[in-house]
N, C-alpha and C positions, 0 to 999 in steps of 0.2 A: 393694708388691711389684712387681718388673718383670714377674712372670707375669701380673698382672691386665691390663696393657695389651697384652701379647702375645696373651692369649687372646681379647681383644676383636677383634683384627685377623685371627685365624686362621679359615680356612674349615673348618667342622665339620658333620658330619651330625647332631649332637645338641647343641643349645645348652645344655641343662640339664646334660649331662655336662661341657661345657667350664667352665661357671660353678662347678660343684662342684669340679672339679680346680683351678681358679684359687683358690677360697677355701682349699682344703687347702694349696696351694702357699704362699699368704700365711701360713698358720699355721706351716708348716715354715720359711719364711724368718724369721719372728719368733723361732723357736727357735734358728736359727743365730745370729741377731744378739745373742741373750742370752748367748752364750758367747764368752769371750775367745779369738778365733782370729786368726791372721794375716789381714790384709786380702786376701791372695792366695787363701787358702782360701775365704773368703766369696765373693769374686768368682768363683772357679771353680764353686762350687755354684750361684750365681745364673745363671751361663752355662749350666750343665747344665739347669736348670729351663726356661730359655728354649728350649734345644735340644730338650728332650722335647716341649714344647708345639708347637714348629715341626714336629718329625718327625711327630707325630700329625696335625696339621693338613694337612701335605703328603700324607700317606697317605690321609686322608679325602677330600681333593680328587681324588686319583688314582683311587680306586675309584668315585667318583661320576661321573666323566667318561669313563672308558675301562675296558676289560676288562684284567685281569691276564693277560699271555701266558705269563709264567714264574713260577709260584707259588713255587717254592723261592727264586728270586732276590728275589722280593718280600718273603718272610719274612726272608731273610738281611739285606736292606737295612733293614727295619724293626727288626731286632734290633740292627744296628750303630748306627742313628741314635736309637733310643729305649731298648731294653732295656738296652744297655750303660751308658748314662748313668743309668738308674734303678737298676741294680745297684750302681754305684759310689756313688751318692747314698745309697742305703739302707744300704750297708755302713758308710760313714762316720758316718751318723746313728746307727746302732745301737751304734757304739763310744762315742759321746759322750753319748747321752741314755738315760735309763731310761724316760721317758714315750714309749711307742711309738705313742700314739694319732694324733699328727699324721702320722707316717710311714705307718701303716696306712690312715688316711683318704685320704691322697694316693695311695697305691698302689692302693687300691680304685677310686678315681675314674679315675686314669690307665689302669690296666689294663682297666677296663671299656670304655674307648674303644679300647684296643689290641685286645681280643678282638672288639669290634664291627667294626673295620676289617679284621681278619684274616678274619672270617666273610664279609664282602662281597667281599674280594679273592679268596677261594677258593671262590666260589659255583659254580664248575664250568661256566661258559659256558651256563647254562640258557637255553633259548629260542633257541639258535642251533645251527648245524651245527658251529661251531668250539668243540668241547668240550675242556676242559682234559685233557691226557693223565693217565691214572690214576697212572702212575709218578711224574710230576711233582707231582701233588697229594699223594700219600702221602709223598713225600720232604719236601715242604714242611711237612706236619703233624708228621712225625718231627723235623724241624729245630726247629719251634716248641716241641715238648715238651722237647727237649734244652736249648734256650735258657732255658726257664722253670724248669728243675729247680734251677739255682743260686739264682735269685731266690726260689723257694719256701722255701728254707731260711732266707732273710733275713726274709721276712714270711709265716710259716706261717698267720697268722690269715686271710689272704685265700683260702686253700685253692686255690692255682693249679692243683694237679693235677686237681681236680674241674672247674675252669673249662676247662682244656685238653682234658679228655675230652669235655666238652660241645661244644667247637669241632670236635673230631675227628668226633664223631657227626653234628653238623649239616652239616659239609662233605661227609662221606661220603654222607649221605642226599641232599643236594643234588646230588652228582655222579651218583648212581644215577638221580635224577629227570631230570637233564640228558641222560643217555644215552638214556633212553626218549623224552624230548622230541625229541631229535635224530632218533630213529626215526620219530616221528609227523610231523615236518617232512618227512622224506624221502618218507613215504607220501603226505602231502598234496600235495607237489610232483608226485609221480608220477601221482596221480589227476587233478590239474589238467592236466598234460601230455597224459594219455590222452584227457581230454575234448576238449581243443583239437585233438588229432590226429584223433579220430573225427569231430568237427564238420567239419574241413577235408575229410576223406575223403568224408563224406556229401555235402558241397557239390559236390565234384568228381566224384562218382559213379564212383570208380575200379573197376577190374575185380577179381574174386575178393574180394568183401567178407569171406567167411568166413576166408580166409587172413590178410587184414589184421587182422581182429578178433582172431584167434588170436595174432598177433604182439603186439598190444597187451596181451592177457592175460598172455603169457609175460613181457613186460617188467615188468608190475605184480607178478606172482608172484615174479620174481627180486628185485625191490626188497624185497618182504616177507621172503622167506627170508634174503637176505643181511643185511638190516637187523636182523632178530631175532638172527641169529648174532653180528653185530657188537655189539649192545647187551648180550647175555648174556656174551660174551667180555670186554667192557669192564667189566661189574660183577664178573666173576670176577677180573679183574686187580686190582681194588680190594681184594679179599679176600686174594689171594695175595701182593701186594706187601709189605704190612706186616700179617701175620696177627695179631700181638699187639695191634694197635691196634683190631681189630674183635672179638677173641675174647670180650670180656665181653658183647657184645650180638649175637653171631653169629645167634642164632635170630631176633631182630628184623630183622637184615639180610636174612635169607632171606625173611621175611614181606614186607619192603619190595620185594624183587625180584619175587616172585610177584604181589604186589598191582599193581605197575606193569605187569607183563605182561598181567594180566587187564584193567586199565584201557585199555591200548593196544588190545587186541583188541576190547573193547567199543566204543571210540571209532571204530575202523575199520569195524566192522559197522554202527554207527549212521550213519556217513557214506555207506556203500554203500546202506543201506536208504533213506536220505533221497532218493536219486536216483529211487526208485520212486514218489515222491509220497505214500507212506503213512507215512514215518518222521516223527519229531518235527521241528517247524519251529525248535525252539530246543534248547538243551542239556537232555538228559534227566537223570533222577535218577542220581546217582553218576558223572556225566560232567562233567569240568572244562570250564568255559567258556573257559579259556585254551588248551585243546588245539588244535593246528593242524588236527586232524581234526574239530573241532566243526562240525556241519551248518550251512550258510548259512541265513539267515533266510527266503530265498525258498522257496516251495513249487512243486510241479509236477514231473512226470516228466521225466527226461532223454531225449535222443534214443534211439530204439529200439535202434540198434546199440550204444550205450554201456551200455544196460541189460543186453545180452547179455554184454559184457565183465565188468561188475560181478557178474552172476549166476554166471559161470564162476569168478570169483575167490572168491566166497562159497562155492560148491560145492567148490572146491579147498581152501579152508580147512577145510571139514568133513572131507574125506577125507584130506588130506595136511598142511595147514598147522598145524592145532591139534595133531594127534599129534606133529608135528615139534617144536613149542614145548614140549609136555609132556615129550617125550624129552630135550630139552636141559635143561630144568629139573631133571629127575630125575637126569641125569648130573652136573649142577652140585651138587645137594643130595641125594646118595644116601641119607642117613640122616634125611630130613626127617620132622618130627613130623606127626601127623594134623592138627593145627590149621593148620600152614603149608600142607600139601597141600590143605586145603579152600579156600585162597585162589585156587587155579587148578585147577578140576575139569574134566578133559578132556571127559567126556561132556556136561556142561552147556554147555561152549564149543562143542562140535560141534552141539548142538541149536540154539544161537543162530545159528550159521553156516548151518545148514540153513534156519532161519526166514528169514534174510536172502536166501538164494538163492531161496526160494519167493516172497517178496514181489517180488523183481526179475523173476523169470520171469513171474509173473502180470501185472506192470506191462507187460512186453513184449507178452504176449498181448493185454492190454486195449488197448494203443496200436495194435497191428496190427489188432485187431478194429474199433476205432473208425474207422480209415482205410477199411477195407472197407465198414463199415456206411454211412458217409457217401456213398461211391460208389454203393452199391446203392440207398440211399434217394433220391438225386437221379435215378437212372435210372428208378425206379418212378414218381416224381412227374412226370416229363416226358412220360409216355405217356398217351394218351386210350384207356384200356383198353376202354371201352364202344363204341368206334368203330374197332377194329383190323381190318385186312385179314388175309386168310389168310397164315399165316407162310411165309416163303420162306428165311429165314436165322436163325441164332442172333444174338440181340442182342449188341451189343458189350460190355455190362456183364458177361455171362457169361465172355467172353474175358478181360476185365480182372481178374475175380476169380481166374481160373487164373494169369494173369501175376503178380498180386500174391502169390499163394501160392508161386509159383516163386521170387519175390524173397525171401520169408521162408525158403524152403528154402535159398537161397544164403547168406543171412546166418547161418543157424544151422549150416550145414555147417562142420565143423572146430572152431568155437568151443565148441559143445556136444557132449557125447557123443551118438553116433547113437541109442542106446536101442533099436536094432532097426530103425531107418528104412531102407527099401530092401531089407529082408530077404525080400521076397516080395510086398509090396503092389503093386509096379509090374507084376507078372505077373498080377494079378487085377483089371483095370479093370472098372468098372460096365458093364452092358449098354446103358445109355442109354435105348433105346426101350421097355424092358420095365417102366418105372415105373408103378405103380398107385396111384391116390389112396387115402389112408388115411381111415378113419372115426375120429371121436373124437380129433381132433388134439392135444388137450391131454394125452391119456393118455401117460404115459411121459416127458413133457417136464419136468415139475416136479422130478423127481429129478435132472435134469441141471443145473439152474440154481439159483442162489441167489435169495433174495428181492431185490426191487428196492432196499431200503434198504441192502443190503450194498455196492452199487457194483461187485460182481463179476459176471462172466459165468457162471462155473461154480462149483459147490460141490465138484466132484471135485478131487483133487490134480493139479497140473500139475508134473511132475518137470522138473528142469533138463536135459532131453535133447531132441534134435532131434525124435524121434518124438512125444513128449508135447506139445511146443510146437506142432508142425505140426498135430497132431490137434485141439488146443484151438482154434487159430486157424481151422481149416477148419470146425469145428462152429459156432464163433461167427459166421462169415460166413453159413453156411446158416441159422442161427437168425435172423439179421438179415434175410435174404432173406424168410423166412416172415413175420416181423413186419411188414415193409414191404408185402408182398402183402395182409396183413390190413387195412391202412389204406385200400385201394382199395374204394370203395363197391360197384362191380359190374363184371363182365367180360362181354363178349359171347362168343360161341362162339370166334371167332378169337383174342380176347385170352386166353382160357383155354388155347387150343392153343399160343399163343406161349410162355406160361409153361411148358407141357409140353415144348416144344422146348428152351427154355433149361435146364430142369431135367435133361433127358436129356443135354445137353451136359456139364453139371456132373457128372452121375453117371458119365459116361464118363471125365472128366479129373481129378477130384479124389480118386478112390479111392486113388491112389498116395501122397497126402499123409497117409493114415490107415494107419499101420503096425501099430498096436495093435488087436487084435481088437475090443475094446470100442469103439474109435473108429470102426472100419469099420462096425459095426452102427449106431452113432449117426449117421454120415454118411448111410447109406442111409435111415434113418428120417427124418432132417431133410429130405432131398431129397423124400421122399414127402410131408412136411408142406407143402412149398412148393406142390406140385401140388394137394394137398387144400384148402389155403387159397384158391387161385384157384377151384377147383371149387365150393366152398361159396358163393362170391359170383358165380357165373355163372348166367345164366338158361338156358343151354344147355351144360352141361358134357360135351359129346360129345368124347371124345378123338380125336386125330389118329391115322390108321392107322399102326401101327408101321413099315410099309414106307416111308411118306412121311417119317417121322421119321429113319429110317436114311439115306434118300437125302439129306436136308438136312444131316445130320451128316457124311456122306461128302463132300459138296460142300464143306463148311466145312473139312474136313481136307485136301482137295486144293488149297486155295488158299494 
């Protein structure tokens, strides 16, 4: 048979399919030769067989090397070069022979390759932003179904209607997946761009960090909302373009869309949470490793400003993003079944978003606290506390703590909801000189902090608001101050008084960073702990006269 040599030279995605179709072609050719036909007719059918093999081989080569940009044109071309020849061959064979087995075998083998190449050609642009338009895809599928209807009457044994329905469902499912994959690509690109922008801004130390971070958040949230709207509108067009082609499995189609929406949301939250250093270092359960949003393999918290942007985005998803997606899905599927509705549960998604925001805010607090702790620890270690002279000024570390807290205040301004910050705390500064050492300094502290194994500073909730974050960082800095003082073996009287002056300065200047009543009480208690810790280690814990403390602080303020 001339088909055997042709098949051997044709590029094909499945060698077994090619060999099967070649054997069937040889059987069919033998049938032709057994009948007394004009040589022209035999030659014509042999040419058709070669043409069909060539058409399939060319199509297989095309889909394996490049994406199909015009799906309908692809189907029309394949119909003209392959299906038409097969239809004519099958029609002539059916008229001449009663034994249909060679024809059915050949049709089954060739059409298996045809369906395989159509599936690949109509894959929907998965993994790229260049997704096949829904209208073009559904038009191509409708064209394929129409082209196969005539052939199905010639070889009903192959059940081409069922095979065509399978291709329609596979292509539609792939197209839905491609739409959400494109959304994940957009989100991943936006996250990378935001990270690069924030890194550059941190390096350049530009002005108004809060306003800059807010712009970064707005850009990310715009990509999220616009991308979700586009993805859902895209999948809606698949349903509306050719309703009859999806009617038999509409409920499964709805499940598919809701499932992809949930997967994309989970992938985004996992990527954001990973920036806190507490998320999974690899793909978690239920999350695709091929997702563009899959967390990188590296661990460690992102830069502090970027954590704020991600925390605001996660908080926004809890309050606005998730309800928006749920509303869009409900408007898309107003008569959804309970089973399908369970695939995207608004309340559960909001809880996951809140959890991501909490992890990111805590990571920001922890990073800021570590920076302050290092500075305080170094300043305490550098002093000879048992040989200190009478205090004349506030040590620079106290000023640095206030300056650093002001930087945190600037970073968190605008990007986080204020949460009541500045609603009165600025008007009630600490008295400074009136600090009294506390007894039993461990009392009341354990309920503020987690155990050491947890790696956290506080057990209390840190809300994604400026007031809550500032209060947590301030308390963490003061707790670190107390712990560092406790590492000093002993203080002379002047060393103890120097700690008293530093604590008085902090009491006077950090009160405005504690806007929540509970935080204000905690700050005052922790400042008292600093003085108490030094007093317990001093051989002469005689406090400095309040008048002298006030004078030192006034001189500091006048400079």
